[in-house]
ZAMARGU-4260 file (C-alpha; in steps of 0.2 Angstrom, whole numbers, plus 5000, padded with zeros to 4 digits):
<rodrens>
0) 4018/4541/5307 | 4024/4546/5290 | 4006/4545/5282 | 3997/4555/5294 | 3992/4567/5281
5) 3983/4553/5271 | 3975/4546/5286 | 3968/4563/5291 | 3967/4572/5275 | 3954/4586/5274
10) 3951/4582/5255 | 3948/4564/5259 | 3935/4569/5272 | 3927/4580/5259 | 3926/4566/5247
15) 3919/4554/5260 | 3905/4568/5264 | 3901/4571/5246 | 3911/4562/5232 | 3902/4572/5219
20) 3908/4589/5226 | 3922/4599/5217 | 3934/4596/5231 | 3929/4577/5232 | 3932/4575/5213
25) 3949/4584/5215 | 3954/4572/5229 | 3949/4557/5218 | 3959/4564/5203 | 3974/4567/5214
30) 3974/4549/5220 | 3978/4543/5203 | 3996/4551/5203 | 4000/4555/5221 | 4015/4546/5227
35) 4010/4548/5245 | 3994/4540/5243 | 4001/4526/5233 | 4014/4523/5247 | 4001/4524/5260
40) 3991/4510/5251 | 4006/4499/5250 | 4010/4501/5268 | 3993/4494/5274 | 3990/4476/5278
45) 3982/4467/5264 | 3964/4466/5271 | 3964/4485/5275 | 3972/4489/5258 | 3958/4479/5249
50) 3945/4489/5259 | 3953/4505/5254 | 3954/4500/5236 | 3936/4495/5236 | 3930/4511/5244
55) 3941/4524/5235 | 3948/4516/5219 | 3934/4507/5211 | 3930/4514/5194 | 3947/4520/5190
</rodrens>
């Protein structure tokens, strides 16, 4: 799978554990411009994409 890093991203797990941590905030910032993350989101089925956008992209 081409997006294995996005699925199992260490930074993403840190964000999930504590979104306000420095690592979590860096990951959130990085999703604004990361071409891999954007490609990963666009590769998801619409229902999964909606869930991801709600969880990770609200408040952008």
